[in-house]
N, C-alpha and C positions, 0 to 999 in steps of 0.2 A: 601514478598508479590509479587503479580503478577506485572510485569513491561514490557512495550514495549518501545524500544528506537529506534527512526528513525535516519537515517543518509544518507548522499549522496546528499542532496539538494544543490542548488547553482544557479549561473547565467550562462545561456547558450544562444547562438544565435539561431534564428529560423533555423530549420533543423538539429539541433544538437541532442545529446543524453545524457542521464543521467541514472544512476542506483541507485535507492533508496534501502536501506536495513532497515530491522526492526528486531532487536534482542530481543527475548523474554526470560523471566525468571520467575520462581515462579509458573508455572502451566504446565500441561501436554500438551505440544505444539501439539503433533501429533493428538490429538482428537479435535482440534479446526479448524474451518474455518477461514482463514486469508483473510482480505480485505484491500484494499487501498481506502481511500476516499480523496476528496480534497474540499477546500473551498477558493473561490476567494473573494476579498473584495466586500461587498454588496450582495453576493450570499449565498444561502443555501449550506450546506455541501452535496456533491453528491458522490454516489458510483462510483468508477473508475473500480475496478476489484476485483474479489473474487476467491479464490481457496479453495475448501472444503477439509475436512480431507481425503476424498477418491481421491482427485486429480482433480476433475472436476473444470473447470474454466468458468468464465462469465465476460464479459466486457461491459462497457458503449459503446453505438454506436459511440460516439465521439472519442474513442481511439482504436477501433478495427483495427487490422492490424498494429498498431504503438506501442502499449504497450504490454508487456508480464509479467504476474505474475508467480512467481515460489517460491517453498519453499524447504528448506533443513532441514528435521526433525532431522538430526544428529547434526546440528548446531543451532537448534531452531531459525531459521532465515527465513524471507520471503523477497522476492525481487520484485522490480518493474523496469523492463527495459523499458525505455522510449526512443523511436526513433522518428525521424522526428518531433521534437517538434515544436509547434506552439505558437504564442503569447497568444492564449486563454488557453493554458495549465498552465499559470502562476497561482499559488495558493499555499496555505499551504497544504501539503499532510500528511494525518494521517493514521497510521496503526491501524487496528482493529482486535481483536480476539473474536470469538463467539464459545462457547463450543457446541459440537454436541452430547453429551452423557447426559443421565439423571443424572449421577453423576458428570458431569462437564458442568453446564449450564451457566457459567458466561460470561460476556462481558467486554472486556478491550480495552482501547484506549491508544495510544501513545501521545506524546506532540506535534508532528507535525514537519515537516521540510519544509522550504520555497524553492519553485522552481520558478525561475524568467526566463522567456524567453523574451529576448530583444535584439535588434540590437544596 
């Protein structure tokens, strides 16, 4: 069955960097839009970044210029490079896949990985 497995979270100081990875299996990765969401305690889940199957990207204003989403279709993996991390980036980060074809319309979520920015 379809699965998304995130990794790369951890504790980092303000100004530091982390790279999250999300390994996919069980579906046709190349025709899915891949996104990263995050949810901080007491807050709603919010969209951080998206890369469509065509390669177009979109970012939340709060992370523009600091975060970069990328995908490797050969490895069925999507990444989130996070630089210049701030305290307010602390959250659980989730990987999401949304099919972009009529024959692949499904939506999948990973289990999340914790990112903590603290001095």
